[in-house]
Biopython code that builds the backbone (N, CA, C, O; Angstrom):
import numpy as np
from Bio.PDB.StructureBuilder import StructureBuilder

atoms = [
    (1, "UNK", "N", (0.843, -1.179, 0.000)),
    (1, "UNK", "CA", (0.000, 0.000, 0.000)),
    (1, "UNK", "C", (0.892, 1.247, 0.000)),
    (1, "UNK", "O", (1.769, 1.368, 0.855)),
    (2, "UNK", "N", (0.683, 2.187, -0.953)),
    (2, "UNK", "CA", (1.524, 3.400, -1.014)),
    (2, "UNK", "C", (1.303, 4.275, 0.218)),
    (2, "UNK", "O", (0.195, 4.396, 0.742)),
    (3, "UNK", "N", (2.405, 4.874, 0.654)),
    (3, "UNK", "CA", (2.320, 5.791, 1.794)),
    (3, "UNK", "C", (1.979, 7.179, 1.300)),
    (3, "UNK", "O", (2.398, 7.577, 0.213)),
    (4, "UNK", "N", (1.227, 7.912, 2.084)),
    (4, "UNK", "CA", (0.868, 9.295, 1.754)),
    (4, "UNK", "C", (1.970, 10.207, 2.282)),
    (4, "UNK", "O", (1.996, 10.537, 3.468)),
    (5, "UNK", "N", (2.885, 10.614, 1.393)),
    (5, "UNK", "CA", (4.011, 11.455, 1.785)),
    (5, "UNK", "C", (3.752, 12.869, 1.281)),
    (5, "UNK", "O", (3.513, 13.065, 0.089)),
    (6, "UNK", "N", (3.796, 13.865, 2.182)),
    (6, "UNK", "CA", (3.567, 15.249, 1.750)),
    (6, "UNK", "C", (4.662, 15.735, 0.807)),
    (6, "UNK", "O", (5.769, 15.197, 0.811)),
    (7, "UNK", "N", (4.360, 16.747, 0.001)),
    (7, "UNK", "CA", (5.319, 17.303, -0.946)),
    (7, "UNK", "C", (6.491, 18.001, -0.274)),
    (7, "UNK", "O", (7.575, 18.083, -0.853)),
    (8, "UNK", "N", (6.296, 18.486, 0.895)),
    (8, "UNK", "CA", (7.351, 19.206, 1.598)),
    (8, "UNK", "C", (7.015, 19.305, 3.066)),
    (8, "UNK", "O", (6.014, 18.745, 3.515)),
    (9, "UNK", "N", (7.830, 20.004, 3.814)),
    (9, "UNK", "CA", (7.565, 20.117, 5.248)),
    (9, "UNK", "C", (6.291, 20.909, 5.511)),
    (9, "UNK", "O", (5.957, 21.846, 4.786)),
    (10, "UNK", "N", (5.606, 20.517, 6.541)),
    (10, "UNK", "CA", (4.394, 21.223, 6.945)),
    (10, "UNK", "C", (4.779, 22.561, 7.558)),
    (10, "UNK", "O", (4.061, 23.553, 7.432)),
    (11, "UNK", "N", (5.916, 22.565, 8.218)),
    (11, "UNK", "CA", (6.377, 23.758, 8.900)),
    (11, "UNK", "C", (7.896, 23.832, 8.763)),
    (11, "UNK", "O", (8.564, 22.799, 8.736)),
    (12, "UNK", "N", (8.432, 25.014, 8.678)),
    (12, "UNK", "CA", (9.884, 25.148, 8.636)),
    (12, "UNK", "C", (10.285, 26.423, 9.349)),
    (12, "UNK", "O", (9.451, 27.288, 9.618)),
    (13, "UNK", "N", (11.558, 26.531, 9.651)),
    (13, "UNK", "CA", (12.060, 27.731, 10.300)),
    (13, "UNK", "C", (13.501, 27.956, 9.863)),
    (13, "UNK", "O", (14.158, 27.052, 9.347)),
    (14, "UNK", "N", (13.969, 29.149, 10.075)),
    (14, "UNK", "CA", (15.342, 29.510, 9.727)),
    (14, "UNK", "C", (16.007, 30.050, 10.981)),
    (14, "UNK", "O", (15.443, 30.879, 11.696)),
    (15, "UNK", "N", (17.206, 29.569, 11.232)),
    (15, "UNK", "CA", (17.987, 30.061, 12.361)),
    (15, "UNK", "C", (19.332, 30.512, 11.815)),
    (15, "UNK", "O", (20.053, 29.728, 11.198)),
    (16, "UNK", "N", (19.664, 31.759, 12.040)),
    (16, "UNK", "CA", (20.956, 32.264, 11.596)),
    (16, "UNK", "C", (22.016, 31.774, 12.578)),
    (16, "UNK", "O", (21.898, 31.955, 13.790)),
    (17, "UNK", "N", (23.049, 31.151, 12.025)),
    (17, "UNK", "CA", (24.134, 30.611, 12.844)),
    (17, "UNK", "C", (25.407, 31.344, 12.464)),
    (17, "UNK", "O", (25.773, 31.392, 11.290)),
    (18, "UNK", "N", (26.073, 31.906, 13.439)),
    (18, "UNK", "CA", (27.322, 32.609, 13.183)),
    (18, "UNK", "C", (28.458, 31.602, 13.022)),
    (18, "UNK", "O", (28.534, 30.638, 13.785)),
    (19, "UNK", "N", (29.341, 31.805, 12.046)),
    (19, "UNK", "CA", (30.429, 30.842, 11.803)),
    (19, "UNK", "C", (31.256, 30.548, 13.046)),
    (19, "UNK", "O", (31.688, 29.413, 13.249)),
    (20, "UNK", "N", (31.480, 31.557, 13.875)),
    (20, "UNK", "CA", (32.324, 31.354, 15.056)),
    (20, "UNK", "C", (31.646, 30.516, 16.147)),
    (20, "UNK", "O", (32.300, 30.102, 17.105)),
    (21, "UNK", "N", (30.337, 30.264, 16.006)),
    (21, "UNK", "CA", (29.645, 29.429, 16.994)),
    (21, "UNK", "C", (29.532, 27.968, 16.560)),
    (21, "UNK", "O", (29.032, 27.137, 17.318)),
    (22, "UNK", "N", (29.989, 27.649, 15.355)),
    (22, "UNK", "CA", (29.909, 26.279, 14.862)),
    (22, "UNK", "C", (30.927, 25.378, 15.560)),
    (22, "UNK", "O", (32.035, 25.808, 15.880)),
    (23, "UNK", "N", (30.543, 24.139, 15.790)),
    (23, "UNK", "CA", (31.462, 23.177, 16.377)),
    (23, "UNK", "C", (32.416, 22.612, 15.331)),
    (23, "UNK", "O", (33.526, 22.199, 15.669)),
    (24, "UNK", "N", (32.003, 22.587, 14.079)),
    (24, "UNK", "CA", (32.824, 22.033, 13.008)),
    (24, "UNK", "C", (33.796, 23.098, 12.490)),
    (24, "UNK", "O", (33.388, 24.089, 11.884)),
    (25, "UNK", "N", (35.070, 22.874, 12.739)),
    (25, "UNK", "CA", (36.093, 23.817, 12.284)),
    (25, "UNK", "C", (36.111, 23.944, 10.759)),
    (25, "UNK", "O", (36.184, 25.065, 10.256)),
    (26, "UNK", "N", (36.046, 22.829, 9.993)),
    (26, "UNK", "CA", (36.045, 22.970, 8.530)),
    (26, "UNK", "C", (34.852, 23.770, 8.007)),
    (26, "UNK", "O", (35.008, 24.586, 7.098)),
    (27, "UNK", "N", (33.672, 23.547, 8.566)),
    (27, "UNK", "CA", (32.486, 24.274, 8.093)),
    (27, "UNK", "C", (32.616, 25.758, 8.420)),
    (27, "UNK", "O", (32.327, 26.605, 7.574)),
    (28, "UNK", "N", (33.040, 26.074, 9.615)),
    (28, "UNK", "CA", (33.231, 27.475, 9.997)),
    (28, "UNK", "C", (34.272, 28.157, 9.126)),
    (28, "UNK", "O", (34.092, 29.305, 8.717)),
    (29, "UNK", "N", (35.364, 27.448, 8.841)),
    (29, "UNK", "CA", (36.403, 28.004, 7.972)),
    (29, "UNK", "C", (35.905, 28.237, 6.563)),
    (29, "UNK", "O", (36.234, 29.248, 5.944)),
    (30, "UNK", "N", (35.104, 27.298, 6.047)),
    (30, "UNK", "CA", (34.556, 27.444, 4.698)),
    (30, "UNK", "C", (33.617, 28.646, 4.617)),
    (30, "UNK", "O", (33.652, 29.398, 3.643)),
    (31, "UNK", "N", (32.794, 28.824, 5.621)),
    (31, "UNK", "CA", (31.853, 29.959, 5.626)),
    (31, "UNK", "C", (32.619, 31.274, 5.699)),
    (31, "UNK", "O", (32.305, 32.213, 4.967)),
    (32, "UNK", "N", (33.602, 31.352, 6.560)),
    (32, "UNK", "CA", (34.397, 32.590, 6.670)),
    (32, "UNK", "C", (35.116, 32.903, 5.364)),
    (32, "UNK", "O", (35.146, 34.055, 4.929)),
    (33, "UNK", "N", (35.693, 31.884, 4.739)),
    (33, "UNK", "CA", (36.387, 32.063, 3.466)),
    (33, "UNK", "C", (35.420, 32.568, 2.394)),
    (33, "UNK", "O", (35.723, 33.524, 1.681)),
    (34, "UNK", "N", (34.256, 31.923, 2.283)),
    (34, "UNK", "CA", (33.234, 32.298, 1.304)),
    (34, "UNK", "C", (32.798, 33.748, 1.508)),
    (34, "UNK", "O", (32.729, 34.519, 0.551)),
    (35, "UNK", "N", (32.507, 34.114, 2.739)),
    (35, "UNK", "CA", (32.050, 35.473, 3.022)),
    (35, "UNK", "C", (33.130, 36.504, 2.723)),
    (35, "UNK", "O", (32.837, 37.590, 2.223)),
    (36, "UNK", "N", (34.368, 36.166, 3.027)),
    (36, "UNK", "CA", (35.477, 37.082, 2.747)),
    (36, "UNK", "C", (35.603, 37.332, 1.241)),
    (36, "UNK", "O", (35.778, 38.471, 0.809)),
    (37, "UNK", "N", (35.512, 36.260, 0.448)),
    (37, "UNK", "CA", (35.661, 36.411, -0.998)),
    (37, "UNK", "C", (34.478, 37.114, -1.653)),
    (37, "UNK", "O", (34.661, 37.889, -2.592)),
    (38, "UNK", "N", (33.281, 36.853, -1.172)),
    (38, "UNK", "CA", (32.110, 37.429, -1.838)),
    (38, "UNK", "C", (31.919, 38.900, -1.515)),
    (38, "UNK", "O", (31.340, 39.634, -2.317)),
    (39, "UNK", "N", (32.394, 39.350, -0.352)),
    (39, "UNK", "CA", (32.234, 40.761, 0.011)),
    (39, "UNK", "C", (30.772, 41.149, 0.029)),
    (39, "UNK", "O", (29.981, 40.580, 0.782)),
    (40, "UNK", "N", (30.408, 42.121, -0.802)),
    (40, "UNK", "CA", (29.014, 42.571, -0.854)),
    (40, "UNK", "C", (28.218, 41.895, -1.971)),
    (40, "UNK", "O", (27.023, 42.140, -2.133)),
    (41, "UNK", "N", (28.912, 41.025, -2.751)),
    (41, "UNK", "CA", (28.242, 40.324, -3.850)),
    (41, "UNK", "C", (27.500, 39.103, -3.301)),
    (41, "UNK", "O", (27.734, 38.688, -2.166)),
    (42, "UNK", "N", (26.611, 38.535, -4.104)),
    (42, "UNK", "CA", (25.881, 37.347, -3.694)),
    (42, "UNK", "C", (26.794, 36.121, -3.638)),
    (42, "UNK", "O", (26.674, 35.286, -2.741)),
    (43, "UNK", "N", (27.708, 36.023, -4.607)),
    (43, "UNK", "CA", (28.650, 34.908, -4.677)),
    (43, "UNK", "C", (30.042, 35.448, -4.981)),
    (43, "UNK", "O", (30.174, 36.504, -5.601)),
    (44, "UNK", "N", (31.081, 34.737, -4.551)),
    (44, "UNK", "CA", (32.430, 35.149, -4.955)),
    (44, "UNK", "C", (32.653, 34.805, -6.426)),
    (44, "UNK", "O", (31.992, 33.923, -6.975)),
    (45, "UNK", "N", (33.578, 35.502, -7.050)),
    (45, "UNK", "CA", (33.919, 35.207, -8.438)),
    (45, "UNK", "C", (34.707, 33.906, -8.490)),
    (45, "UNK", "O", (35.512, 33.637, -7.597)),
    (46, "UNK", "N", (34.493, 33.107, -9.504)),
    (46, "UNK", "CA", (35.179, 31.821, -9.652)),
    (46, "UNK", "C", (36.693, 32.006, -9.661)),
    (46, "UNK", "O", (37.426, 31.193, -9.098)),
    (47, "UNK", "N", (37.153, 33.060, -10.293)),
    (47, "UNK", "CA", (38.588, 33.318, -10.387)),
    (47, "UNK", "C", (39.230, 33.592, -9.023)),
    (47, "UNK", "O", (40.446, 33.463, -8.876)),
    (48, "UNK", "N", (38.429, 33.965, -8.032)),
    (48, "UNK", "CA", (38.961, 34.262, -6.702)),
    (48, "UNK", "C", (39.128, 33.019, -5.826)),
    (48, "UNK", "O", (39.829, 33.066, -4.815)),
    (49, "UNK", "N", (38.489, 31.910, -6.206)),
    (49, "UNK", "CA", (38.587, 30.683, -5.421)),
    (49, "UNK", "C", (39.953, 30.045, -5.618)),
    (49, "UNK", "O", (40.457, 29.961, -6.737)),
    (50, "UNK", "N", (40.543, 29.600, -4.524)),
    (50, "UNK", "CA", (41.874, 28.993, -4.568)),
    (50, "UNK", "C", (41.838, 27.634, -3.877)),
    (50, "UNK", "O", (41.449, 27.535, -2.713)),
    (51, "UNK", "N", (42.244, 26.585, -4.595)),
    (51, "UNK", "CA", (42.275, 25.249, -3.995)),
    (51, "UNK", "C", (43.215, 25.216, -2.786)),
    (51, "UNK", "O", (42.929, 24.551, -1.790)),
    (52, "UNK", "N", (44.305, 25.915, -2.874)),
    (52, "UNK", "CA", (45.254, 25.953, -1.748)),
    (52, "UNK", "C", (44.598, 26.585, -0.519)),
    (52, "UNK", "O", (44.754, 26.082, 0.593)),
    (53, "UNK", "N", (43.872, 27.678, -0.712)),
    (53, "UNK", "CA", (43.216, 28.351, 0.414)),
    (53, "UNK", "C", (42.075, 27.509, 0.986)),
    (53, "UNK", "O", (41.705, 27.672, 2.148)),
    (54, "UNK", "N", (41.514, 26.603, 0.167)),
    (54, "UNK", "CA", (40.397, 25.765, 0.611)),
    (54, "UNK", "C", (40.856, 24.390, 1.109)),
    (54, "UNK", "O", (40.020, 23.528, 1.381)),
    (55, "UNK", "N", (42.151, 24.177, 1.231)),
    (55, "UNK", "CA", (42.669, 22.836, 1.548)),
    (55, "UNK", "C", (42.138, 22.272, 2.865)),
    (55, "UNK", "O", (41.988, 21.056, 2.983)),
    (56, "UNK", "N", (41.852, 23.112, 3.853)),
    (56, "UNK", "CA", (41.362, 22.616, 5.144)),
    (56, "UNK", "C", (39.929, 22.097, 5.095)),
    (56, "UNK", "O", (39.524, 21.324, 5.963)),
    (57, "UNK", "N", (39.168, 22.507, 4.104)),
    (57, "UNK", "CA", (37.769, 22.067, 4.040)),
    (57, "UNK", "C", (37.370, 21.542, 2.662)),
    (57, "UNK", "O", (36.198, 21.241, 2.436)),
    (58, "UNK", "N", (38.313, 21.428, 1.750)),
    (58, "UNK", "CA", (38.008, 21.051, 0.370)),
    (58, "UNK", "C", (37.284, 19.714, 0.255)),
    (58, "UNK", "O", (36.399, 19.574, -0.589)),
    (59, "UNK", "N", (37.631, 18.739, 1.071)),
    (59, "UNK", "CA", (36.975, 17.432, 0.976)),
    (59, "UNK", "C", (35.522, 17.462, 1.457)),
    (59, "UNK", "O", (34.803, 16.476, 1.299)),
    (60, "UNK", "N", (35.086, 18.574, 2.039)),
    (60, "UNK", "CA", (33.739, 18.687, 2.583)),
    (60, "UNK", "C", (32.823, 19.604, 1.773)),
    (60, "UNK", "O", (31.742, 19.961, 2.242)),
    (61, "UNK", "N", (33.238, 19.991, 0.564)),
    (61, "UNK", "CA", (32.425, 20.937, -0.202)),
    (61, "UNK", "C", (32.112, 20.416, -1.603)),
    (61, "UNK", "O", (32.738, 19.483, -2.107)),
    (62, "UNK", "N", (31.124, 21.056, -2.201)),
    (62, "UNK", "CA", (30.764, 20.799, -3.597)),
    (62, "UNK", "C", (30.638, 22.170, -4.261)),
    (62, "UNK", "O", (29.945, 23.051, -3.752)),
    (63, "UNK", "N", (31.302, 22.342, -5.382)),
    (63, "UNK", "CA", (31.195, 23.590, -6.143)),
    (63, "UNK", "C", (30.279, 23.336, -7.339)),
    (63, "UNK", "O", (30.360, 22.292, -7.986)),
    (64, "UNK", "N", (29.422, 24.289, -7.616)),
    (64, "UNK", "CA", (28.465, 24.170, -8.719)),
    (64, "UNK", "C", (28.662, 25.349, -9.642)),
    (64, "UNK", "O", (28.766, 26.488, -9.187)),
    (65, "UNK", "N", (28.714, 25.087, -10.939)),
    (65, "UNK", "CA", (28.836, 26.151, -11.930)),
    (65, "UNK", "C", (27.444, 26.531, -12.417)),
    (65, "UNK", "O", (26.652, 25.664, -12.788)),
    (66, "UNK", "N", (27.149, 27.829, -12.414)),
    (66, "UNK", "CA", (25.873, 28.321, -12.916)),
    (66, "UNK", "C", (26.020, 28.536, -14.419)),
    (66, "UNK", "O", (26.952, 29.202, -14.870)),
    (67, "UNK", "N", (25.087, 27.965, -15.197)),
    (67, "UNK", "CA", (25.120, 28.099, -16.643)),
    (67, "UNK", "C", (23.917, 28.927, -17.094)),
    (67, "UNK", "O", (22.790, 28.679, -16.664)),
    (68, "UNK", "N", (24.156, 29.888, -17.943)),
    (68, "UNK", "CA", (23.105, 30.757, -18.482)),
    (68, "UNK", "C", (22.325, 31.504, -17.399)),
    (68, "UNK", "O", (21.145, 31.803, -17.582)),
    (69, "UNK", "N", (22.975, 31.806, -16.274)),
    (69, "UNK", "CA", (22.338, 32.607, -15.223)),
    (69, "UNK", "C", (21.175, 31.922, -14.521)),
    (69, "UNK", "O", (20.382, 32.597, -13.864)),
    (70, "UNK", "N", (21.049, 30.616, -14.638)),
    (70, "UNK", "CA", (19.932, 29.934, -13.976)),
    (70, "UNK", "C", (20.381, 29.199, -12.751)),
    (70, "UNK", "O", (19.567, 28.571, -12.075)),
]
sb = StructureBuilder()
sb.init_structure("model")
sb.init_model(0)
sb.init_chain("A")
sb.init_seg("    ")
for serial, (resi, resn, name, xyz) in enumerate(atoms, 1):
    if name == "N":
        sb.init_residue(resn, " ", resi, " ")
    sb.init_atom(name, np.array(xyz, "f"), 0.0, 1.0, " ", f" {name:<3s}", serial, name[0])
structure = sb.get_structure()
């Protein structure tokens, strides 16, 4: 018998978490690095990303390329 699974959560919430309060050092470092590079922009420029600078958290991230602005 098929289960009745809702399309999404019935309720959700957002909690802002400051990087310095995270227990995970790699995640906190990645967030700080990202914010530093992006400045006032929504995303950092691809040319500004450095594998060497991301070495402490590189195994824990996924980079996605936006194609045609979508």
